[in-house]
Structures are given as structure tokens and as C-alpha cells.
N, C-alpha and C positions, 0 to 999 in steps of 0.2 A: 034719369031725365029724358024725357022726349025734347029732342032739339027743335025748337020753334024760333022764328025771330024775335017774338015777344021776350022770350025766356032768355035767350041770349043777350038782348040788349040790357036787361036788368042785370044779368051776369056783368056785362061790360060797365055798367054804371057803378057796380059795388067793388068790382075786382079790378078795374082798369078806368078809374074815372076820368083821368087825362084824356083818354080816348074818346070816352061819351061827351064830356064837355067841347072837344074839339069838333063834334059833330058826326064821329064815326059810328055808324049804324049797320047792323046785319040786315040785309034786304029780302034775301031767297037762300033757302035751303032745300037742296035735294039730294038725292042718292048719288048724283055725279058731280056735284059741286056745290060751292058756297058763294055767295055774292055779299060783299061789303061795299057800301057806299058812303061817300062824304063829300060834302059840298063846301068849295071856296066860300069862306065867310071871314070878317074882320078878325074873329078869334084865332083862325088858323092860318093867316097868311104871313108872308115874309116881307121884308122893306121893299121888294120888287113886284108888290101886289099880284102875288100867284100864291099858290098853297104851299105851306112851309113843308120841308122834305120829311120831318118828323111825322107829321100828320099823315102823310103818304105811307110812311113806315109802319106807323101803327094800324092803318086799315090793311095793309098787305099782310103783316104779320098776323094780324087777327083771322084774315081769310085762310092761311095756311094752316094757323093753329087750330082753327075749328074743324078744318077737315080731318086732321090728325085727331083731335080729340072725338069726333064722331065715329072714326075707325075703330078707335079704342073702345070707346062705350060698345059698339057692335060685337067686339071680341068678348066682353063680359069679363075681362082680365083688368087687374089693377096695373096700369103701366105709367111709369112717368116719362115725361118728355121735356126736352130743354133746347133751344137754339144753341147751336155751337159756332155757328158761322153765318154771316149776311153779307149779302153784296147788292147795291142798288144802282142803277143806272136811269139818269134822267135826260128825256129826249125832248121835252117841250114844257113850256110853262104849263101849270096846273090851274085852270080856271074853270068856273061852273061844278058842275056835279061830275066826279070822279067815281068809277066804279072799279073795285078790285076783285077779281074772282080767281078761285082756285079749284083744279078739278081734282076728283078722287082717282088715283092712278093704279094700276096693278103694282106698279113699284111699292106704294104705299100698303097696299093690303098684304103683300108679300112680306115686307118689312115687320108688320104687326105679328103676322104668323110665325116668322123667324123668330123673332124675339120672345113670342110664347113658347115655342118648341126648343129654345135652345137656353133660354133663360140668360141669354147674354145681351149686352147693348148692339143696337142696330142703328146706323145712320142713313139718312135719306135726305134728297133733295126737293124741295116745293117749290114752284114758282107762282107768283101773281103779278100780273100786269095791271097798270092803272091805265083806263081808257074813259077819254073825255066824251062829252055830248055828241060830238063831230065823229067819234069813231076812231079818233087818233090815240096812239099809244103816248102817254106822257110820261110814265116810269114803269120799270119793270125790277122786281125785287126776287132774289132768289135765297131761300133759306135752307140752310142745313141743319135738320132736326135730330138729335140724338133719342131715342127710346130705349126703355129698359123695364122688364117686369119687375114690380117691387117685391122684394123679399118679404 
């Protein structure tokens, strides 16, 4: 499948409907990064009138997961992936439009190749930061992903 924002947003609608209905959308896909956005709205707010932490988590995980899926697709192999650890830090109320991005790293490319060559599981960490319209970091998420070539 060719990765386009339209196709991936359809994927989110059917596979992760809670993210879709919370307003999480894939905005940009390049060979270097994936950008996911979400706007603070009534449906995704907390009692303190900012974006609920779980909505930020869905957007940030989607950014890291899509970067992983893109690299797996480029490898041509069938590789399973699973989040094994996650950590989030919140530094400011999330209001307005928040953008989460995740960069394709050399570590990611190497982990996919090691998994293919060794047929053993690999783990790696990917980071996605939430940035508001003023350029301020509102949250930062670190995901530890496990990948393994399917038998």
C-alpha cells in the first residue's frame, strides 16, 4: 500500500475509530517524518478545558507507529510490531491545534534490518513531541517498540 494521508486516515477510521472520532488525523508523510495533528475540541477535552492526555497519546503513538509501518513496508518483509513500553511527559496545557511528529531514524532502519537478518526480535525507542500553534512543546511521548519477522 502506498502511504498517503487519505489512505492512512481511512485506516485510522476503521482500525482505531476512537482516535478518528477524537480528531486525530495524519497530515504529512515524507521519507524523513510523519506528522499527525489533532485540534482541541469538546469531544477530546478534559475537565480542565485542555486536551485529554489519552488523545495526545493516540496521536503520538500513531506518529511513531506509522513511521515503523512505513519502514516495514519498505523492507518488503512481514514483520510484527508491538508497543512494549510507553512514557509521557506533559509540560503545558494542550489547547488549539497540536502537531505530533516522528522522524525516521537510522536506529529504526537498522533495527528493521537486524530483525530481518537475525529473525530475532528487536526493540527500539521512538519519540514524538506535541507542539502547539505557538511552537511550544505541550507533551513528549517515548515508545519502546518491539519488532520481529513473522514466521
